[in-house]
Structures are given as C-alpha cells and as structure tokens.
MMTF fields as JSON, N, C-alpha, C and O atoms, coordinates in Angstrom:
{
  "mmtfVersion": "1.0.0",
  "mmtfProducer": "UNKNOWN",
  "numBonds": 351,
  "numAtoms": 352,
  "numGroups": 88,
  "numChains": 1,
  "numModels": 1,
  "chainsPerModel": [1],
  "groupsPerChain": [88],
  "chainIdList": ["A"],
  "bondAtomList": [4, 2, 8, 6, 12, 10, 16, 14, 20, 18, 24, 22, 28, 26, 32, 30, 36, 34, 40, 38, 44, 42, 48, 46, 52, 50, 56, 54, 60, 58, 64, 62, 68, 66, 72, 70, 76, 74, 80, 78, 84, 82, 88, 86, 92, 90, 96, 94, 100, 98, 104, 102, 108, 106, 112, 110, 116, 114, 120, 118, 124, 122, 128, 126, 132, 130, 136, 134, 140, 138, 144, 142, 148, 146, 152, 150, 156, 154, 160, 158, 164, 162, 168, 166, 172, 170, 176, 174, 180, 178, 184, 182, 188, 186, 192, 190, 196, 194, 200, 198, 204, 202, 208, 206, 212, 210, 216, 214, 220, 218, 224, 222, 228, 226, 232, 230, 236, 234, 240, 238, 244, 242, 248, 246, 252, 250, 256, 254, 260, 258, 264, 262, 268, 266, 272, 270, 276, 274, 280, 278, 284, 282, 288, 286, 292, 290, 296, 294, 300, 298, 304, 302, 308, 306, 312, 310, 316, 314, 320, 318, 324, 322, 328, 326, 332, 330, 336, 334, 340, 338, 344, 342, 348, 346],
  "bondOrderList": [1, 1, 1, 1, 1, 1, 1, 1, 1, 1, 1, 1, 1, 1, 1, 1, 1, 1, 1, 1, 1, 1, 1, 1, 1, 1, 1, 1, 1, 1, 1, 1, 1, 1, 1, 1, 1, 1, 1, 1, 1, 1, 1, 1, 1, 1, 1, 1, 1, 1, 1, 1, 1, 1, 1, 1, 1, 1, 1, 1, 1, 1, 1, 1, 1, 1, 1, 1, 1, 1, 1, 1, 1, 1, 1, 1, 1, 1, 1, 1, 1, 1, 1, 1, 1, 1, 1],
  "groupList": [{"groupName": "MET", "atomNameList": ["N", "CA", "C", "O"], "elementList": ["N", "C", "C", "O"], "formalChargeList": [0, 0, 0, 0], "bondAtomList": [1, 0, 2, 1, 3, 2], "bondOrderList": [1, 1, 2], "singleLetterCode": "M", "chemCompType": "L-PEPTIDE LINKING"}, {"groupName": "ALA", "atomNameList": ["N", "CA", "C", "O"], "elementList": ["N", "C", "C", "O"], "formalChargeList": [0, 0, 0, 0], "bondAtomList": [1, 0, 2, 1, 3, 2], "bondOrderList": [1, 1, 2], "singleLetterCode": "A", "chemCompType": "L-PEPTIDE LINKING"}, {"groupName": "GLY", "atomNameList": ["N", "CA", "C", "O"], "elementList": ["N", "C", "C", "O"], "formalChargeList": [0, 0, 0, 0], "bondAtomList": [1, 0, 2, 1, 3, 2], "bondOrderList": [1, 1, 2], "singleLetterCode": "G", "chemCompType": "PEPTIDE LINKING"}, {"groupName": "PHE", "atomNameList": ["N", "CA", "C", "O"], "elementList": ["N", "C", "C", "O"], "formalChargeList": [0, 0, 0, 0], "bondAtomList": [1, 0, 2, 1, 3, 2], "bondOrderList": [1, 1, 2], "singleLetterCode": "F", "chemCompType": "L-PEPTIDE LINKING"}, {"groupName": "LEU", "atomNameList": ["N", "CA", "C", "O"], "elementList": ["N", "C", "C", "O"], "formalChargeList": [0, 0, 0, 0], "bondAtomList": [1, 0, 2, 1, 3, 2], "bondOrderList": [1, 1, 2], "singleLetterCode": "L", "chemCompType": "L-PEPTIDE LINKING"}, {"groupName": "GLU", "atomNameList": ["N", "CA", "C", "O"], "elementList": ["N", "C", "C", "O"], "formalChargeList": [0, 0, 0, 0], "bondAtomList": [1, 0, 2, 1, 3, 2], "bondOrderList": [1, 1, 2], "singleLetterCode": "E", "chemCompType": "L-PEPTIDE LINKING"}, {"groupName": "LYS", "atomNameList": ["N", "CA", "C", "O"], "elementList": ["N", "C", "C", "O"], "formalChargeList": [0, 0, 0, 0], "bondAtomList": [1, 0, 2, 1, 3, 2], "bondOrderList": [1, 1, 2], "singleLetterCode": "K", "chemCompType": "L-PEPTIDE LINKING"}, {"groupName": "ILE", "atomNameList": ["N", "CA", "C", "O"], "elementList": ["N", "C", "C", "O"], "formalChargeList": [0, 0, 0, 0], "bondAtomList": [1, 0, 2, 1, 3, 2], "bondOrderList": [1, 1, 2], "singleLetterCode": "I", "chemCompType": "L-PEPTIDE LINKING"}, {"groupName": "THR", "atomNameList": ["N", "CA", "C", "O"], "elementList": ["N", "C", "C", "O"], "formalChargeList": [0, 0, 0, 0], "bondAtomList": [1, 0, 2, 1, 3, 2], "bondOrderList": [1, 1, 2], "singleLetterCode": "T", "chemCompType": "L-PEPTIDE LINKING"}, {"groupName": "ARG", "atomNameList": ["N", "CA", "C", "O"], "elementList": ["N", "C", "C", "O"], "formalChargeList": [0, 0, 0, 0], "bondAtomList": [1, 0, 2, 1, 3, 2], "bondOrderList": [1, 1, 2], "singleLetterCode": "R", "chemCompType": "L-PEPTIDE LINKING"}, {"groupName": "ASP", "atomNameList": ["N", "CA", "C", "O"], "elementList": ["N", "C", "C", "O"], "formalChargeList": [0, 0, 0, 0], "bondAtomList": [1, 0, 2, 1, 3, 2], "bondOrderList": [1, 1, 2], "singleLetterCode": "D", "chemCompType": "L-PEPTIDE LINKING"}, {"groupName": "VAL", "atomNameList": ["N", "CA", "C", "O"], "elementList": ["N", "C", "C", "O"], "formalChargeList": [0, 0, 0, 0], "bondAtomList": [1, 0, 2, 1, 3, 2], "bondOrderList": [1, 1, 2], "singleLetterCode": "V", "chemCompType": "L-PEPTIDE LINKING"}, {"groupName": "GLN", "atomNameList": ["N", "CA", "C", "O"], "elementList": ["N", "C", "C", "O"], "formalChargeList": [0, 0, 0, 0], "bondAtomList": [1, 0, 2, 1, 3, 2], "bondOrderList": [1, 1, 2], "singleLetterCode": "Q", "chemCompType": "L-PEPTIDE LINKING"}, {"groupName": "ASN", "atomNameList": ["N", "CA", "C", "O"], "elementList": ["N", "C", "C", "O"], "formalChargeList": [0, 0, 0, 0], "bondAtomList": [1, 0, 2, 1, 3, 2], "bondOrderList": [1, 1, 2], "singleLetterCode": "N", "chemCompType": "L-PEPTIDE LINKING"}, {"groupName": "TYR", "atomNameList": ["N", "CA", "C", "O"], "elementList": ["N", "C", "C", "O"], "formalChargeList": [0, 0, 0, 0], "bondAtomList": [1, 0, 2, 1, 3, 2], "bondOrderList": [1, 1, 2], "singleLetterCode": "Y", "chemCompType": "L-PEPTIDE LINKING"}, {"groupName": "SER", "atomNameList": ["N", "CA", "C", "O"], "elementList": ["N", "C", "C", "O"], "formalChargeList": [0, 0, 0, 0], "bondAtomList": [1, 0, 2, 1, 3, 2], "bondOrderList": [1, 1, 2], "singleLetterCode": "S", "chemCompType": "L-PEPTIDE LINKING"}, {"groupName": "PRO", "atomNameList": ["N", "CA", "C", "O"], "elementList": ["N", "C", "C", "O"], "formalChargeList": [0, 0, 0, 0], "bondAtomList": [1, 0, 2, 1, 3, 2], "bondOrderList": [1, 1, 2], "singleLetterCode": "P", "chemCompType": "L-PEPTIDE LINKING"}, {"groupName": "TRP", "atomNameList": ["N", "CA", "C", "O"], "elementList": ["N", "C", "C", "O"], "formalChargeList": [0, 0, 0, 0], "bondAtomList": [1, 0, 2, 1, 3, 2], "bondOrderList": [1, 1, 2], "singleLetterCode": "W", "chemCompType": "L-PEPTIDE LINKING"}],
  "groupTypeList": [0, 1, 2, 3, 4, 2, 5, 6, 5, 7, 4, 8, 9, 10, 9, 11, 6, 12, 7, 3, 4, 13, 6, 5, 14, 15, 14, 4, 5, 5, 6, 11, 13, 4, 7, 5, 11, 9, 13, 10, 15, 4, 4, 4, 6, 7, 15, 3, 4, 4, 5, 14, 6, 13, 9, 0, 7, 1, 7, 10, 5, 6, 5, 16, 7, 1, 11, 16, 3, 6, 10, 3, 6, 11, 5, 10, 17, 2, 10, 2, 11, 9, 6, 11, 1, 10, 7, 5],
  "groupIdList": [1, 2, 3, 4, 5, 6, 7, 8, 9, 10, 11, 12, 13, 14, 15, 16, 17, 18, 19, 20, 21, 22, 23, 24, 25, 26, 27, 28, 29, 30, 31, 32, 33, 34, 35, 36, 37, 38, 39, 40, 41, 42, 43, 44, 45, 46, 47, 48, 49, 50, 51, 52, 53, 54, 55, 56, 57, 58, 59, 60, 61, 62, 63, 64, 65, 66, 67, 68, 69, 70, 71, 72, 73, 74, 75, 76, 77, 78, 79, 80, 81, 82, 83, 84, 85, 86, 87, 88],
  "secStructList": [7, 7, 7, 1, 1, 7, 7, 7, 7, 7, 7, 7, 2, 2, 2, 2, 2, 2, 2, 2, 2, 6, 6, 7, 7, 1, 7, 3, 3, 3, 3, 3, 3, 3, 3, 3, 3, 7, 1, 1, 1, 3, 3, 3, 3, 3, 3, 3, 3, 3, 3, 3, 6, 6, 3, 3, 3, 7, 7, 5, 7, 1, 1, 7, 3, 3, 3, 7, 4, 4, 4, 1, 7, 7, 3, 3, 7, 1, 1, 1, 1, 1, 7, 7, 3, 3, 7, 7],
  "xCoordList": [-0.056, -0.753, -0.871, -1.509, -0.256, -0.565, -2.027, -2.397, -2.632, -4.11, -4.232, -3.497, -5.106, -5.592, -4.981, -4.86, -4.773, -4.466, -2.94, -2.23, -2.577, -1.242, -0.769, -1.552, 0.215, 0.823, 0.271, 0.288, -0.134, -0.282, 0.809, 1.289, 1.435, 2.692, 2.673, 1.659, 3.341, 3.722, 4.166, 5.107, 3.563, 3.975, 5.069, 4.984, 6.188, 6.745, 7.238, 7.555, 7.371, 7.892, 8.868, 8.855, 9.687, 10.322, 10.013, 10.619, 9.137, 8.468, 7.403, 7.556, 6.336, 5.562, 6.225, 5.394, 7.33, 8.392, 8.705, 8.736, 8.994, 9.617, 8.541, 8.74, 6.976, 6.214, 5.226, 4.549, 5.607, 5.583, 6.43, 5.934, 8.119, 8.989, 9.093, 9.634, 8.517, 8.944, 7.139, 6.961, 6.173, 4.956, 4.054, 3.345, 4.065, 3.534, 2.338, 2.082, 1.609, 0.097, -0.643, -0.105, -1.937, -2.635, -3.751, -4.418, -3.769, -4.404, -3.737, -3.052, -3.998, -3.01, -4.185, -4.725, -4.485, -4.95, -4.146, -3.427, -3.846, -2.991, -3.853, -4.581, -3.848, -4.509, -3.639, -2.77, -3.784, -3.364, -4.283, -5.107, -4.261, -5.173, -4.653, -3.624, -5.425, -4.672, -5.582, -6.77, -4.545, -5.003, -5.228, -6.304, -3.987, -3.742, -3.345, -2.213, -3.373, -2.459, -1.53, -1.959, -0.488, -0.046, 1.09, 2.104, 0.935, 1.658, 2.141, 1.214, 3.437, 3.839, 4.128, 5.27, 3.218, 3.375, 1.827, 0.806, 2.065, 0.684, 1.092, 2.078, 0.182, 0.463, -0.351, -1.323, 0.141, -0.485, -0.195, 0.768, -1.325, -1.111, -1.34, -2.279, -0.195, -0.222, -0.842, -0.944, -1.376, -1.608, -1.565, -1.522, -1.593, -1.822, -2.193, -1.599, -3.031, -3.894, -3.544, -3.737, -3.074, -2.529, -3.274, -3.407, -3.584, -3.918, -2.956, -2.624, -2.661, -1.568, -2.171, -2.564, -2.404, -2.987, -4.191, -4.162, -5.256, -6.494, -6.383, -7.233, -5.286, -4.789, -5.019, -4.894, -5.412, -5.595, -4.459, -4.754, -3.414, -2.288, -2.423, -2.506, -2.433, -2.555, -1.288, -0.522, -0.666, 0.524, -0.225, -0.927, -0.055, -0.399, 1.202, 2.13, 1.238, 1.98, 1.746, 0.585, 2.713, 2.58, 2.328, 1.31, 3.118, 2.642, 2.909, 3.824, 1.769, 1.368, 3.251, 4.186, 3.134, 4.295, 3.649, 2.458, 5.127, 4.441, 5.51, 6.575, 5.03, 5.638, 5.481, 4.406, 6.801, 6.4, 5.689, 5.835, 4.75, 3.925, 4.899, 4.382, 6.039, 6.825, 7.345, 7.751, 7.357, 7.455, 6.28, 6.409, 5.304, 4.184, 4.025, 3.912, 4.075, 3.632, 2.214, 1.509, 1.531, 0.639, 0.471, 1.431, -1.011, -1.692, -2.783, -3.315, -3.34, -4.622, -5.029, -4.426, -6.302, -7.092, -7.767, -7.466, -8.741, -9.825, -10.93, -11.736, -11.582, -12.755, -12.792, -13.834, -11.08, -10.92, -10.573, -10.203, -10.721, -10.349, -9.089, -8.681, -8.236, -6.644, -6.09, -6.861, -4.725, -4.098, -4.354, -4.859, -4.037, -4.487, -2.93, -2.231, -2.565, -1.01, -0.527, -1.103, 0.513, 1.435, 0.93, 0.533, 1.032, 1.112, 2.453, 3.229, 2.674, 4.109, 3.92, 4.9],
  "yCoordList": [-30.206, -30.841, -30.429, -29.4, -31.176, -30.137, -30.063, -29.193, -31.069, -30.925, -32.277, -33.26, -32.012, -32.46, -31.716, -32.416, -30.807, -29.766, -29.494, -29.019, -29.748, -29.328, -27.851, -26.903, -27.739, -26.537, -25.359, -25.486, -24.406, -22.659, -22.12, -22.187, -21.188, -21.04, -19.6, -18.982, -18.99, -17.956, -17.045, -17.306, -16.112, -14.669, -14.201, -14.527, -13.534, -12.248, -11.229, -11.386, -10.273, -9.069, -9.456, -8.713, -10.382, -10.581, -11.631, -11.832, -12.373, -13.594, -12.286, -11.945, -11.629, -10.93, -10.004, -9.756, -9.489, -8.901, -9.754, -9.21, -11.073, -11.714, -12.383, -12.692, -12.528, -12.99, -11.725, -11.802, -10.699, -9.324, -9.51, -9.979, -9.159, -9.281, -10.211, -9.962, -11.434, -13.134, -12.977, -13.819, -12.288, -11.959, -13.391, -13.714, -14.077, -15.254, -15.12, -15.866, -13.998, -13.818, -14.061, -14.069, -14.357, -14.744, -13.483, -13.394, -12.502, -11.381, -9.981, -10.002, -8.853, -7.762, -6.413, -6.18, -5.746, -4.379, -3.537, -3.822, -2.256, -0.98, 0.0, 0.094, 0.774, 1.662, 2.984, 2.715, 4.281, 5.508, 6.517, 6.841, 7.068, 8.189, 9.589, 9.906, 10.589, 11.668, 12.115, 12.019, 12.559, 13.408, 14.547, 15.057, 15.337, 16.945, 17.331, 17.021, 18.476, 19.548, 20.377, 21.514, 20.17, 21.297, 21.707, 21.015, 23.134, 24.017, 23.107, 22.583, 22.865, 22.553, 20.996, 20.558, 20.218, 18.841, 18.218, 18.818, 16.798, 16.142, 15.072, 14.336, 15.135, 14.029, 12.785, 12.733, 12.224, 10.813, 9.346, 9.385, 8.246, 7.179, 5.846, 5.447, 5.558, 3.98, 3.068, 3.378, 1.877, 0.491, -0.402, -0.09, -1.425, -2.981, -3.866, -4.124, -4.653, -5.969, -7.223, -7.416, -7.986, -9.011, -10.559, -10.719, -11.391, -12.64, -14.109, -14.698, -14.472, -15.874, -16.725, -16.436, -17.928, -19.19, -18.737, -18.812, -18.274, -17.945, -17.237, -17.411, -16.44, -14.996, -14.069, -14.091, -13.092, -11.744, -10.644, -10.08, -10.229, -9.715, -8.166, -7.823, -7.275, -5.501, -5.299, -6.218, -3.925, -3.415, -2.001, -1.593, -1.418, -0.102, 0.997, 0.66, 1.944, 3.483, 3.617, 3.352, 4.055, 4.805, 5.647, 6.071, 6.366, 7.769, 8.476, 8.216, 9.558, 9.802, 10.296, 10.83, 9.95, 10.544, 11.841, 12.022, 13.04, 14.334, 13.748, 13.187, 13.983, 14.221, 15.16, 15.533, 15.747, 17.225, 16.956, 16.001, 18.131, 18.336, 18.504, 18.455, 18.668, 19.025, 17.458, 17.179, 16.645, 14.977, 14.104, 12.916, 14.805, 14.472, 15.167, 16.341, 13.699, 14.146, 14.629, 13.633, 15.825, 16.471, 16.293, 16.521, 15.762, 16.134, 16.554, 16.768, 16.757, 17.419, 16.091, 15.609, 15.649, 14.446, 15.239, 14.714, 16.487, 17.109, 16.548, 17.296, 15.539, 14.935, 13.468, 12.909, 12.843, 11.937, 10.727, 9.628, 11.034, 9.832, 9.694, 8.536, 10.596, 11.03, 11.765, 12.519, 12.035, 12.977, 14.211, 14.152, 15.632, 16.869, 17.227, 17.45, 17.202, 18.239, 17.735, 17.024, 18.36, 17.605, 19.254, 20.112, 19.438, 20.499, 20.831, 19.989, 22.015, 22.536, 23.416, 23.919],
  "zCoordList": [20.518, 19.702, 18.508, 18.286, 17.452, 16.079, 15.281, 14.493, 15.665, 14.85, 13.739, 13.649, 13.172, 12.193, 10.624, 9.619, 10.627, 9.503, 9.747, 8.861, 10.716, 11.291, 11.956, 11.889, 12.438, 13.241, 12.323, 11.098, 12.833, 12.146, 12.615, 13.746, 10.996, 11.188, 12.027, 11.702, 12.844, 13.899, 12.841, 12.092, 12.801, 11.776, 12.355, 13.539, 12.147, 12.418, 11.787, 10.608, 12.26, 11.3, 10.293, 9.312, 10.256, 9.233, 8.502, 7.449, 8.886, 7.861, 7.183, 6.011, 8.074, 7.399, 6.267, 5.394, 6.054, 5.068, 4.13, 3.027, 4.114, 3.149, 2.06, 0.885, 3.104, 2.352, 1.288, 0.263, 2.177, 0.855, -0.159, -1.184, -0.156, -0.782, -1.809, -2.886, -1.463, -2.276, -2.969, -3.849, -2.766, -3.169, -2.98, -3.933, -2.02, -1.7, -0.761, 0.184, -1.19, -1.087, -1.783, -2.89, -1.878, -2.997, -3.33, -4.361, -2.128, -2.425, -1.814, -0.792, -2.505, -2.461, -2.44, -3.521, -1.525, -1.697, -1.49, -0.533, -2.13, -1.397, -1.546, -2.534, -0.629, -0.343, 0.208, 1.037, -0.149, -0.207, 0.096, -0.759, 1.209, 1.969, 1.844, 2.44, 0.972, 1.439, 2.925, 3.232, 3.523, 4.795, 4.653, 4.963, 4.017, 3.83, 3.61, 3.981, 2.797, 1.72, 2.387, 2.585, 2.758, 3.772, 3.278, 3.18, 2.862, 2.372, 1.075, 0.457, 0.606, -1.065, -0.363, -0.512, 0.332, 0.27, 0.598, 0.932, 0.373, 0.437, 1.601, 1.557, 2.594, 3.901, 3.204, 2.45, 3.555, 2.651, 4.201, 4.967, 4.246, 5.058, 3.792, 3.103, 3.945, 3.094, 3.796, 4.983, 3.454, 4.125, 2.675, 1.485, 3.277, 2.581, 3.008, 4.054, 2.721, 2.92, 2.252, 1.052, 2.979, 1.769, 2.869, 4.083, 1.7, 2.12, 2.16, 1.132, 3.281, 3.076, 3.702, 4.833, 3.196, 3.746, 4.467, 5.695, 3.879, 4.315, 5.737, 6.61, 5.892, 6.963, 6.183, 4.958, 6.934, 6.494, 6.841, 7.895, 6.357, 7.256, 6.796, 5.617, 7.91, 7.764, 7.496, 7.786, 6.813, 6.861, 6.946, 6.02, 7.913, 8.25, 8.36, 9.096, 7.728, 8.134, 9.453, 9.764, 10.647, 11.695, 11.625, 12.172, 10.909, 10.831, 9.427, 8.645, 9.266, 7.504, 6.914, 7.51, 5.977, 5.227, 4.599, 4.347, 4.329, 3.746, 2.502, 2.76, 1.201, -0.298, -1.036, -1.506, -1.25, -1.869, -3.107, -3.869, -3.206, -4.44, -5.562, -6.678, -5.525, -6.985, -7.188, -8.316, -6.398, -6.832, -7.692, -7.986, -7.975, -8.616, -10.068, -10.42, -10.889, -12.078, -12.62, -12.778, -12.97, -13.101, -14.368, -15.104, -15.034, -16.669, -16.454, -15.364, -17.904, -18.053, -18.955, -19.913, -18.298, -18.917, -19.781, -20.853, -20.133, -20.424, -20.615, -20.062, -21.133, -21.227, -20.381, -20.039, -20.055, -19.781, -20.724, -20.31, -21.908, -23.015, -23.233, -23.152, -23.517, -23.623, -23.03, -22.435, -22.802, -22.402, -23.041, -24.162, -22.413, -23.417, -23.508, -24.496, -21.891, -22.034, -20.186, -19.363, -20.15, -19.018, -18.469, -19.258, -17.128, -16.348, -15.826, -15.376, -15.901, -15.438, -13.983, -13.433]
}
C-alpha cells in the first residue's frame, strides 16, 4: 500500500550516482581526511554526505587513496592575507 505521502523511492548505486551527477541533492558536505604521509605521497580518505528528499546519503571511499605530493600546488601565504610566493 502506497500510504498518504506515496511510495518511498528505493535507492540503488546507479540512482545515487545519477543524483550526485545531476546535482539533485539539496545539501552537500565534502570531507577529505589526511590519514598518513607516506614516503612522497599523502594517504587520503574522501567522503560525501548529501541530502536528497529528506534522506541523508553517505558516500565513502572504500580504501584510502595515495596522491603523490608533487601533484599538489604549494604556496606561501605569509600572514594569511595574500599569497607571498609559490613554493617549488
């Protein structure tokens, strides 16, 4: 029986992917956690939390990902007001 407000949508991985890609959510929180600095890489855990039709959906990285430190832009911001220099 459908109920007063209608049937609740059953979410699948593909549907969540479409919600994410089409920006059908009303709230998005992006989170990156630095787990470890290993050799010349940063080990990161990425997650997203989004709200879709009063439902909260969590999307979490299954395994941490290693990103080489050389792939990051590093800048000196001195006292934090404006960029002083790029760091090579």
